[in-house]
N, C-alpha and C positions, 0 to 999 in steps of 0.2 A: 926303295919302296918297301913298306911293311906288308908282308903276305899274311900276317896273322889276322884272323877274322875276330870281330868282337861278338859278344853274346847275341845281339840282335841279328847280326848277319848269319850266325850259325843257326839260329832259330828259323829265320826265313829260308835258309837252304834246306833245313829239315822239312819245313812245310811244303816247299817246292818238290822235294823228293817224294814225300808222302802222296802228293797229288798225282805223281806219275804212276803210282801203284807199286813202287819198289819199297815195300814195307820193311824189309830187313835193313836196308840202307837207311831208311827214314828213322828206324828205331835207334840205330847207332848215332845218327846225326842229332836226334833229340837227347840222347845220353850225353853227347858232347856239349850240347847247349846247356843241359842241366849243370854240368861241371863248370862251364864258363860263367853262368849266373851265380853259382855258389862261390866261385873265386872272386866275383865282384861284390859278394855279400848280400845278394838278392835271393834270400831263402825261398820266398813264396813263388817266384818265377822259376827258380830251380826245381822246386817241387812240382810245379805245373808241367815242366818239361819231362819229369819222370812219368807223370800221368800220360802225356802224349806218347812217350816211349812205350808205355804199357799198351795203349791203343794200337800202335803200329805193330807191336809184337803179337798182339791178338789177331790182327789182320793177317800176319805172316804165319798164323797157325802155330804159335809158340805160347800156349796158354800158361805153362809153368813160369816161363821167363816173364810173361806179362804180369802175372800175379806178383812175382818178386819185385818187379820194377815199381808197382803201385803200392806195395806193402808199406804201411805207415804214413803214406801221404795224407790220408784223412786226418791223422793226428796233428800234423803240422798245420793244416788248414783250420782244424778245430781250435788249436791254441791261438791262432791269429783271429779267431772269430769270423772266419769266412765260410759260412754255411753253404753257399753256392758251390764253391770249389770242393768243399768237403763232400757234399752230395755227389758231385761228379766223380770224385776219387773213390767213394764207396761203390758207385755204380760200375766203375772200371774194375774194381776188385771182384764184384759180384759176377760180372761177365766172364772174367778169367776163371772163377770158381765154377761157374756153370759149364764152361768149355772143358774143365777138368772133371766134370760130372760129380762135383761136390755140391749136390743140390741143396742140402740143408744149409750149408754155409752161404750159398748164393741167395737163397730166400732171405736169410737174416740180413745180409748186406744190402740187397735191394730194398728191403723194408726200411733199414736205417737211412739209405740214400733218399728214399721218398720223404722221410721225416725231415731230413736236413734241407732238402729242396723246398719243402713246404714252409719251413721256418724262414728260408731266404726269400720267399715270395715268388719262386720260380715255378709257376703253375704249369707251363708247357713242358718244361723239363721233367717235372714230377709226373705228368701224364705219360711221358715216354717211359719212365722207369716203372710206373705201375703197369703199363702194357707189357713190358718185359717180364715183370713178376707174374702177371696174369698168364702169360704164355708158358712160363715155367710151371706154374700150378697145373695148367692144362696138360702139359707133358707128363706130370706126375699123377694124372687122373684125379685131381682135386677140383672138380667142376665148381662147387659152391665157392671155394676160396678164390678161384679164378674170376668168377662173376663179381664177388664182393670187392676184390682188389681193383678190377677194371672200373667198377662203379665209383669207388673212392677216388680214383684218379680223375674221372670225368666230372664228378659233381662240382668241383671248384672252378671249372672252366666257365668264364663269363661270356665269351663269344665263341661258342663251339662251331667248328666247321660242319658242313653238311654231313660228313661221315660221322663225326662225333655226336651230332644230334641224333642220327639214326641209331648209333650204338647205345646212346642213353635211353632212347625209347625202347629199344629191343631188350636191354638189360632190365629196365624197370618192369616191363611186361612179364619177363621171364620169372622174376621173383614174385 
């Protein structure tokens, strides 16, 4: 019997470990999945696994390792024309930069992530990124930037939740 797992099985194992909250082990399993997909010639899924590794490392409070895992993944997705995953990769890098207290870099990356997600038509994901960016602006005492950023995220939402409708009204009254 062959004990070697294929890439999909390794990916599933990594996702299962992540769900248990063992983020360090999940990060290693996602790294293994990335290698397995790369060995099969599936560069995009390999790169996606690097992003998953980055998320797990960030949850394990290893921001520098998370940044290193995600570094360059946005370029792979950009070259493939995959703006959705490029946006997610940029947001992962921004989160790591924010955790490292590299706020200028985080702001730049969140902004680029929002632009990529907007190009991809991922309105809900863009709203999440804009909320993260707005929160970062607030932490930097840039109230006006925080308001504008949050508004820009919410303005494109076609069917806002009750909370989003309230925030829209509040933000537009504020200005």
